[in-house]
C-alpha positions in Angstrom: -12.7 27.7 5.7 -12.5 28.0 1.4 -10.1 25.6 -0.4 -8.8 24.4 -4.3 -7.6 21.3 -5.6 -5.6 22.2 -8.8 -4.3 19.9 -10.9 -1.6 19.8 -13.5 -3.2 20.4 -16.7 -4.6 23.0 -15.5 -8.2 21.9 -14.1 -9.5 23.3 -10.9 -12.2 22.1 -8.2 -13.3 24.4 -5.1 -14.8 23.6 -2.0 -14.3 23.5 1.6 -11.5 22.7 3.5 -12.0 20.8 7.2 -9.0 19.0 9.6 -6.1 21.4 8.6 -5.2 24.4 7.3 -2.4 25.2 4.8 -1.1 23.8 1.0 0.0 20.5 0.1 0.9 18.8 -3.1 1.3 15.6 -4.4 -0.4 12.3 -6.9 -3.5 12.6 -7.8 -5.3 9.3 -6.9 -9.3 7.9 -6.7 -10.1 4.9 -4.0 -13.5 3.0 -4.3 -14.0 1.4 -1.2 -17.4 2.3 1.1 -15.8 2.0 4.1 -12.3 2.0 6.1 -11.4 6.1 5.2 -8.8 5.5 8.6 -7.1 2.5 7.2 -6.9 4.4 4.0 -5.3 7.6 5.4 -2.6 5.5 8.1 -1.7 3.6 5.1 2.5 4.5 4.2 1.6 3.2 0.6 -0.1 6.7 -0.3 3.0 8.6 1.0 3.2 11.4 -1.5 -0.2 11.2 -2.3 -3.7 13.0 -2.6 -6.6 11.2 -1.9 -9.8 11.3 -3.6 -13.3 8.7 -2.3 -15.7 7.9 -4.5 -18.4 6.9 -2.0 -20.2 10.3 -2.1 -20.0 10.6 1.9 -17.7 9.9 4.5 -16.8 10.7 8.1 -20.1 8.4 9.3 -18.9 6.3 12.0 -15.8 8.3 13.5 -12.3 7.6 14.1 -10.7 4.9 16.4 -7.3 4.4 17.9 -7.8 0.5 16.8 -8.2 0.8 13.2 -4.9 2.6 12.1 -2.5 0.9 10.1 0.1 3.0 10.7 1.9 5.0 13.6 0.1 8.5 11.6 -1.6 9.4 8.2 0.7 9.5 4.7 -1.6 10.8 2.8 -1.0 14.4 1.6 -4.8 15.6 1.3 -7.7 13.5 1.8 -10.9 14.8 -0.8 -14.5 13.8 -0.6 -18.0 15.2 -1.8 -20.0 15.5 1.3 -17.9 15.3 4.9 -20.5 13.4 7.6 -22.1 16.4 9.9 -22.0 14.2 13.0 -20.7 10.5 13.3 -22.6 7.5 15.0 -20.4 4.7 16.3 -19.6 2.5 19.6 -15.9 2.6 19.1 -15.7 5.9 17.6 -13.4 8.4 19.7 -13.3 11.3 17.7 -14.7 12.8 14.0 -12.6 12.7 11.4 -12.5 16.0 11.2 -10.4 16.3 14.1 -8.8 13.6 14.1 -7.1 14.9 10.3 -6.6 18.5 11.4 -4.5 17.1 15.0 -2.1 15.1 12.0 -1.9 18.0 10.0 -3.5 16.6 7.2 -6.1 19.3 4.4 -9.3 17.7 3.8 -10.8 18.7 1.0 -15.1 18.8 1.0 -18.0 19.7 -1.4 -16.5 18.9 -4.6 -17.6 16.9 -7.2 -15.7 13.8 -7.0 -17.8 11.8 -9.4 -16.1 14.2 -12.6 -12.6 14.2 -10.3 -12.5 10.6 -10.5 -13.8 10.2 -14.5 -11.1 12.9 -15.3 -8.2 10.8 -13.4 -9.2 7.7 -15.4 -8.8 10.2 -18.8 -6.3 11.7 -18.4 -4.0 9.4 -15.3 -2.9 9.9 -12.2 -0.8 13.4 -12.3 0.3 15.7 -9.6 -1.8 18.5 -7.4 -1.7 21.2 -5.2 -4.6 21.2 -2.4 -4.9 24.5 -0.3 -6.8 26.8 2.1 -2.7 29.3 1.4 -4.4 30.5 -2.4 -7.7 30.6 -3.9 -5.9 31.5 -7.3 -6.3 29.0 -9.9 -2.8 29.8 -12.1 -1.2 29.7 -8.8 -2.4 26.6 -7.7 -2.5 24.8 -10.9 2.0 26.3 -11.3 2.8 24.7 -7.6 0.9 21.4 -8.9 3.5 21.7 -11.9 6.3 22.2 -9.2 5.6 18.9 -7.3 7.7 15.7 -7.8 6.9 13.4 -9.8 6.1 10.0 -8.6 8.3 8.0 -11.1 11.7 7.9 -10.4 10.6 8.7 -6.5 12.0 6.6 -3.6 9.3 7.0 -0.7 9.9 3.7 0.8 12.9 5.2 2.4 10.9 8.2 4.0 8.1 5.6 5.8 10.1 2.6 6.8 11.3 2.5 11.1 14.0 3.6 11.6 15.3 0.7 13.5 14.3 -3.4 13.9 11.8 -3.9 16.6 9.8 -6.8 17.7 5.9 -7.0 16.7 3.8 -8.7 19.8 0.1 -8.1 18.8 -2.2 -10.1 17.9 -1.3 -13.0 19.7 -3.3 -16.0 20.8 -1.5 -16.7 23.9 1.1 -19.7 22.2 4.5 -19.3 22.0 5.6 -18.4 18.5 6.9 -21.3 16.7 8.3 -19.6 13.3 11.1 -16.9 13.3 9.9 -13.9 10.6 12.0 -10.9 9.1 9.8 -8.2 7.7 11.2 -5.7 5.6 9.6 -2.6 6.1 8.7 -0.4 3.1 5.8 0.9 4.5 4.2 -2.0 6.6 0.2 -2.2 7.6 -0.3 -3.5 11.2 -2.5 -5.7 9.9 -0.2 -7.9 7.9 2.1 -7.9 10.9 -1.2 -8.8 13.5 -2.1 -12.1 10.7 1.6 -12.9 10.7 1.7 -13.2 14.5 -1.8 -14.9 14.5 -0.9 -17.4 12.4 2.4 -18.4 14.4 5.1 -16.3 13.6 8.1 -14.2 16.3 8.6 -11.4 13.6 11.8 -9.0 13.2 10.7 -5.8 11.7 13.8 -4.3 9.9 13.9 -1.0 8.3 14.0 -1.1 3.7 17.5 -0.8 3.6 18.8 -3.6 6.2 21.2 -6.0 4.5 20.7 -9.4 3.1 23.9 -10.9 5.4 22.0 -8.7 8.6 18.6 -10.6 7.8 20.3 -14.2 7.4 22.5 -13.4 10.9 18.9 -13.4 12.3 18.8 -17.1 11.4 14.7 -16.8 10.5 12.4 -19.0 9.0 10.9 -16.6 6.4 11.7 -13.3 5.0 8.6 -10.9 4.0 8.7 -8.0 1.5 6.1 -5.4 2.7 4.1 -2.9 0.4 5.2 0.3 0.3 4.6 3.5 -1.5 6.8 5.4 -4.7 8.3 3.7 -7.8 10.7 0.9 -6.9 13.5 1.2 -9.7 15.2 3.5 -7.7 15.4 1.4 -4.5 18.6 -0.3 -6.7 20.7 -1.6 -3.1 16.6 -2.6 -2.1 16.7 -4.9 -4.9 20.7 -6.6 -4.9 19.7 -7.1 -1.1 16.3 -9.2 -2.7 18.3 -11.0 -5.2 20.5 -11.8 -2.8 18.0 -13.7 -0.5 16.8 -15.6 -3.4 17.0 -19.0 -2.5 18.6 -18.7 1.2 14.9 -18.4 3.2 11.6 -18.5 1.7 10.5 -15.0 0.5 7.0 -13.9 0.6 5.4 -10.1 -0.9 2.9 -8.2 -1.3 2.5 -4.9 -3.6 5.5 -3.3 -3.4 7.1 -6.2 -2.2 6.3 -8.2 -5.3 7.8 -5.2 -7.6 10.9 -5.4 -5.6 10.9 -9.5 -6.0 10.5 -9.1 -10.1 13.3 -6.7 -10.4 15.4 -8.8 -8.4 14.1 -11.5 -10.6 15.2 -9.8 -13.6 11.7 -8.3 -14.6 10.8 -4.6 -15.0 8.1 -2.5 -14.1 6.2 0.4 -15.3 3.5 2.9 -14.1 -0.4 2.5 -14.9 -2.3 5.1 -16.2 -4.5 5.8 -12.8 -3.8 2.3 -10.8 -5.8 -0.1 -8.6 -7.0 1.6 -5.5 -10.2 -0.2 -3.9 -11.7 -2.9 -1.7 -13.7 -4.3 -4.8 -11.0 -5.4 -7.8 -11.6 -9.2 -9.3 -8.2 -11.2 -9.7 -8.0 -14.8 -11.2 -6.1 -17.3 -9.4 -5.0 -19.3 -12.4 -3.7 -22.0 -10.2 -7.5 -22.9 -9.4 -9.0 -21.4 -11.4 -10.8 -19.2 -8.7 -11.9 -15.5 -9.0 -11.1 -14.0 -5.0 -11.8 -9.8 -4.7 -8.8 -8.2 -3.5 -7.7 -4.9 -1.6 -5.7 -3.1 -4.0 -3.4 0.1 -3.2 -0.7 0.5 -6.4 0.3 2.8 -8.8 3.3 0.3 -10.4 3.1 -3.1 -11.5 5.7 -6.4 -12.8 5.6 -6.4 -16.7 4.4 -10.0 -16.8 6.8 -10.7 -20.4 10.0 -9.1 -18.7 10.0 -12.3 -16.4 12.0 -15.5 -17.2 9.7 -17.8 -17.9 11.6 -20.8 -17.1 11.5 -19.7 -13.3 8.8 -17.4 -12.5 4.9 -18.9 -13.6 2.2 -16.1 -13.1 -0.7 -17.1 -10.5 -2.7 -14.7 -10.1 -4.3 -11.9 -13.1 -6.3 -9.3 -12.9 -9.7 -9.5 -14.8 -10.5 -5.7 -14.7 -7.0 -4.9 -17.3 -5.1 -8.0 -17.5 -1.6 -6.5 -15.6 -0.1 -9.1 -13.2 -0.8 -10.2 -9.7 0.4 -12.5 -8.6 4.2 -14.8 -9.0 6.0 -17.8 -7.6 9.1 -19.2 -8.2 9.0 -23.1 -9.7 12.0 -24.4 -7.8 11.8 -21.6 -4.9 9.3 -21.4 -1.9 9.2 -17.8 -3.7 5.8 -16.0 -3.8 4.7 -13.0 -4.4 1.2 -10.8 -4.9 0.3 -7.4 -5.8 -2.9 -7.0 -3.8 -3.3 -6.9 -0.3 -4.4 -10.2 1.5 -4.5 -8.6 5.0 -7.6 -6.9 3.5 -7.8 -3.6 5.7 -10.1 -2.7 4.9 -11.2 -5.4 2.4 -12.3 -8.7 1.8 -11.1 -11.2 3.0 -10.6 -13.9 -0.5 -6.3 -14.0 -0.4 -6.0 -15.0 3.6 -4.6 -18.6 2.3 -1.9 -16.6 1.0 -0.2 -16.3 5.0 -1.2 -20.0 5.5 0.5 -20.9 2.6 3.7 -18.4 3.9 3.4 -20.2 7.1 3.6 -24.3 4.9 6.7 -22.7 3.0 8.4 -21.8 5.7 7.3 -25.5 8.0 8.8 -27.2 5.4 12.0 -25.8 4.9 12.2 -26.4 9.0 11.5 -30.2 8.4 13.3 -30.7 5.4 16.5 -28.9 6.6 18.3 -25.7 5.0 17.4 -24.2 2.2 20.3 -24.4 -0.4 
């Protein structure tokens, strides 16, 4: 079936649809990963976005139930150069096309993804409409322009869990020795798996859970997860994080990192086209080593806005110099902008989970954090 991708600046791309039919709007972004399309589709951080894959052929290894990163796909649309006509992998249970159809996600193939990505890099991420319902360029562009902007948009509240729950997948058979309360702003399953594998009992709580409720659970540490949208509208969440500072060790990833930056008194801003892919070089200032990281974010913390007497910058992006990691000088609190759980992606940054575990054990052995 014919389909159209229309951008708010009037640019239009035509191809054929796969998966579901209908019409969706969202922010148009691109991901440079070669593999991992199923993890990308099910990453809640992509809520409100139409994702373009830069790798030309997608779908060749199908889809399986083990590689999902959340309860369902969260993308508004999925754009590829070529959809593999057949899939082949011993773990696959269905095709990418049937998976998208079952979950109501519109796919678009047969378009020049290189041209789309170049356009985004030059003009910035922008609102778009993907549709099989109308092929009229003017109508589709008008609908793209009517879509909400990502700036000022609270999407974490839409993707978070509805009630607290315990996570047990990934256990190695031993009894967990540490208790982590993980805020779900759009948390990925592999984060929870790695925490569980590290010997943690995990209680996942909704995004707006109060600091008082979290502390009443008597955790050894608090985790702030990834998630979609603009961090600045989450004023209540930022206040909860501020109240938790100094009470327990805290580890933040992606949106959790941005929220922690705001809680420290810093500012965030929107990147031109964001960082999304599995090949982003980040320098660890503490060790001098360069890590290849998985990233998915459109906002960043403004490094100069952080209180220099309290916060140290620990990681910097080597592509554009943006802030990628920070830690408190005297408290066991640290965060990174990228995804050390690496699903999909390289595993260079897996050591950060070990650092979190060491901080929690040090607190337990040394007594209560003041």
